[in-house]
N, C-alpha and C positions, 0 to 999 in steps of 0.2 A: 350709596356709590357700589356696595357689595352685591345689592341686588341687581344693578346695572351689569358688574362682572359677570356674574353667576348667569344672567339671561344672555350675555355675549357668548360665554363658553358653552351655553346650550345651544344656541345657535349654530356654532361652529361644530359642534359635535352633531348636530340635526343635519346640518349641510354636507359632512362627511358621510354619513350614514347613507344618504339619500345618494350621494354620488356613488358608492358603493354598490347600493341598491340597482342605479342605473347600468352599471358597469356589468354587474351580474346577469341584467336581464339583456345585455348585448350577446351576441354569438361570441362565445371566447376564441381569443389568439393564440393559435398554437405554436409554441415554444419547443424547439427540438435539443436534447441534449444528446450527443454522442457518448458511446461507452466503446472502447475497444481493450480488447484482451484475447488470450489464446483460448478459445473453446472447444479446440481439438487438440488431440496429439498429448504429450506426456504431461502438460501444465493445464488441459481441458478442465477438470473438475473445478480447478481455482478459478479460471475463466468465467466458468458457468454460476460459480457462487458469487462471483462480483456482479455478473447480470442480474441475478436473482435478488441481491441486496439493493441493487440502483432500481430496480423496478419497483420494489416496496416503498423506497422512498418516492419514487414519481409518484405512486398511488397515494401515498399520504399526503403529499402537495396538493394532488388533485381535489381530494377530499375535503382540503379546508378552504376549496373555492377561492384561489389566490387573484388579487386584483394588485395588478402593478401599474403605475403611470396611469390611473384612471381606466385599465382595461383590464377586463375579466380574462383569464390565463387558462389554458389547458395545456399540461407539460406531456411531451411524449419522449420517450427514450428509444434510440436508435443504436442497436447493438450491432457491433461486427467483430469478427473473429479475425484478429490479425495473425494467428498461426505461429506466434513468438517469432516472427521472420521481419527483419528491418525493412525490406521492399515491400512486403506486403502492408506492413505499418505506414509508411509514407504513401501507398495506393488509398490506404484507409483515410488518411489525413487528407489528402487533396479529394475526395469523396465526401467527407464533413464540411468541407470548404465550401464546394460546390453545393450541398444541401442547406447551406446556411446555417448551420448550428449554432446555438446561443454559445455554448459551451462545450467541454469534453472532458468525460471522465475516463484516465487512462493516461497511459498504458500499463501493462503488468512487467515487461520485462524493460531493463535500462538500455539494453541494445536495439530495442524496437521505439522506447519512448523519448531517447535522444534526438534521432533524426526526424521522429514526426514533429517533435517540440519546434523544430525550424520553421515547418509548416504553418503549423498554427500561429507562431510568433509573426509570420510575414503576413498572414491574414486577420491577424490581431485578434484572434479567438483565444479565451482563457481556457486552459486545460489543469484539472487537477488531477495528479496521479493519487493511487492507492497503494502503490506498490514500489514504483522507479526510486531506487535508492542512490545509484551513481551520483558523486557529486557534480559531476559535469552537466547534469541535466539543468540545473539552476545556475551555472556559472557561464552560461553563454550570453549574457549581457540582455536577455529577452524580459519583458515584465509580466509576459503572460503564462509562465510556468509556475506551478504551485504543487507541492507534495503534502499530504498529509501523514507520512510516515517518516522517521528520521532518514538521515543519509547514511552511505556506508561509513564515515570517519565515526561518529558515533557508536555505532554498533560494534566496528572493529574493534574499538578504544576498550568497550565493555569486555568484548571476548577475549582480548589480549590479558585485561587484567585478571579474568578468570583462570586463563590457562597457566600464567605465571604464578599468580598470588594463591590460587585455591589448588590446583592441580599439581604446583610447583613443578612444573615440566622444565626441564633443561633442553631437551634434544627435541626439536620441533621440526616435523615434515608438513610442508604446504604444497598442495596439489590444486590448481584451479582449471575449470572447464572452458578455458579460452574466449568465453563470452564477456563481453563489457561488463556485465553485473559482478561475473566470476572472478576475473581477472583484476577489475578494479578493488573488490572487496578483499580479493589476496594482497593487493598491494598495501591497502590501507592496514590491513591486519599486520603486516611485515613493519610498516613504519610505528606502530603502535607497542610491537613488542620491543623494537629498536630504544624506543623513547622510555620505556620500562626497564631499560638496561638487560634485556634478554635478546637473544639472536636465533634466528631460522636457520636451522641445520643444512635444510634443503629444499628446494623449491622445484616443482614439476607442473607441465601443464599436458592435458588431454583434450581431446575433441569432445564436445558436449554430446555429441551422439554415440561415442565409443561405451561398450561394455567390458573392455579388454584392458584391465589394469596389472597384469602378470608382470611385465618387465618393470614397471616404477616400483610394483609390491616387491619384487625381488632385490632391487636396491635399497628400499626402505628397510627391509628385513635386516640387512648388514649392518645398519646405523642404530638399531635397537631403539627406536624413537619412544619418548615419554607420552607424545600425543602427536596423531595424525589430522590436520587441520584442512577440511576441503570446502572449496568454494564454488559448489554446483547445485544443481536443483536436486529435489527429493527423490526421483526414480534412480538417478546414477550414485546418488550416495548411499542408496539403499544396495545397490551392486557392488559398492566398495567395501561397505560394512560387511557384507557375505565373504569377498575374498579376503578381507582383513584376517577374520576368523579361520578361513578354510588354510590360509597359510601361517595359523598361528602366531600373528602379529598382536601383540596382547594391548599394544596401546590404545587407548579410548578415542574415539572419532569425535570430533567436533565440528559441526556444520555451521551454515550460515542461515540467514532469515529465509523462510519459506519451505523449510524442512518439516515444522510442526503441522501434522496433519494424519489422516488415515492413509495416505499413499505408501510414505516411507515404512510405516509400522507393518504393514500388509506385505510388503516387497521385501525387507529386511528381515523380517521374520525374528528368531531369536539372536541372531547376528547384531541386531539393532541396540540390544541392552547396553545400557550405559551411555549412549551417544548424547551429547549436551548441544545445545544452540541458544543462542541468544535472538530473541523474536522481538519485533516493535509492538508496542502496545501493552495491555494489561491481560492478564489471563481470564479475568471476570469482570463482567460489568454490572452495575446496577442502577435504580432509579428509574421512574417511568418512563421516559423514553425507550430504554433498554428492555423493560417490561413489553411494552408494546412491539417491539421490534421481533423479540424472542418469539411471541406468542404468534404473530403475524407469519413470521418465517415457517414455524413449525405447523401451523395449520394450512399454510400453503404448499409447502414443499415436503413436508413429513422427513426432514432428515435433518443432521446433524450441521450447526453454523460453523462454517470454515473460518479460520483465523483470519483471513483478510477480507471478509465480508462485511463488518462494521465499517471498514475504512470507505467502501464502495458507498455505503448507506449515507456516511458522513459527507462524502464528497459531493453527491448530489444536494444535499440538504444545505450545505457551505456556500455551495453556488445560488439556490435559492434564496438564502439569507443576504447574500451580497445584492443580489437583484431588488430586494426588499430595501436595503439600505441605499441603494441608488436610485430607488423607484423608476428603473429603468432596465430593460433586456438588452440594451446597447452594449455588445462585448467591451468595447472601451470602457464604458460606464462601470462595467460588472468588475473588469478587471481591476480597475481604481478602488473599487469598495473592496475587494479580496485584500490588498494589500492593508487595509484597514481594519479588517474583520476581526471581531472577538464573539467568537460562537462557542457555544457548549454542545457538544455533540455526543453519540451515545458511548464513544470511544474516548471521550475527554476533551479536553478544551483544545481548541483550535485557533490559532494565531500564526501569521506568517512574518519572517523577517523580512529584510529588504530585497532578498534573491528569491524569495518564494518558499524557504524551507520552513518546516514546523518548528515553533519554539516550544522549548521546554519539552522535549521527547520522553517518553517513558519506555522501558523494556521488561521482558520477563525473560528469564532463563530457565528454560527447560531441559529435562534429562528422562530418557526412556527408561521406565522400570516396570518389570513383569507385563511387558506387553503394550505400555501405555505411556503418554506423556504426563509428567508430573511437573508441577512447579517446584523449582529450587529456590528463586526469590525474585523479587520486583526491583528493578534499578532506575532512580530517578524520580520516583513518584512524590510529589509535594503534598503534604497534608494539607 
């Protein structure tokens, strides 16, 4: 009997091997994955890093000679510059739908990702964001939206805990940049401060395109804040840091996710010293997958790895893993598989809740010291 079982198993394995060999002998079917991010403008360097990471993931997939549903596949990345503009993002989403992409990695900005996600949902296309953090992104009732970064509520809560418990701040001034990302994060931060029995002394808003903080800072100086919390992007935060020091406002600047990187350090200069921010993910990664990614990145791009690049790499890989689980590249089946996926990426474990949010998120608290970002602590990591 045992011999018959072994023989049967051998025949099944032989059949599967032959099937794969037949599939590999066929002309591969091209499967397109869209990528949308700002690749020009203030966030252009970050968007380019997402494209680079996604392309490395695509190359790795193709080198493995994937076979799904008995068909040899060739993956192709279709990158698009959404200019961090909501209307452009919608046009790109419509273009991806017409191009029959199997899935999308993106977007970067919450204000772009939320309206674009409605177009993907209507077309049934799964989309995995490496950066969109506004809660509304996954609260629209669509099954197709996923993110592999935590949402603003989690990050704002940890930031509020740091400001109140470690900085011991009593007088807190909040400034947001009027974008969906900035204003939502500022709202969540305010709620978290209140939940911890603290209070926001003053709240201001500025255009995301302005470099003039003078009127706000004159008002801020009169209240002598313990902390200035800014919900905006790195370049504008750097200008604010310089203006705070120019007007001799000694309160430390606390920022939001997206600040950690060379742009803030270069533009803020010495004024950036002491700036802190809670960012998603770990400060450093380890393991064979990471070692491969790091060596491939540096060999091809001769550049440092940007903070959000691993999330873009993982977004492509988790989509491909869902295709393998579903044994299909049909968007509806891939979406269903993503809701059940348990995947170990280079940035950690990836699994989604019913809304498409990342389960068990991890954060890192960074601070600028001697012109460099340094890790103060890791938050939420499980042993």
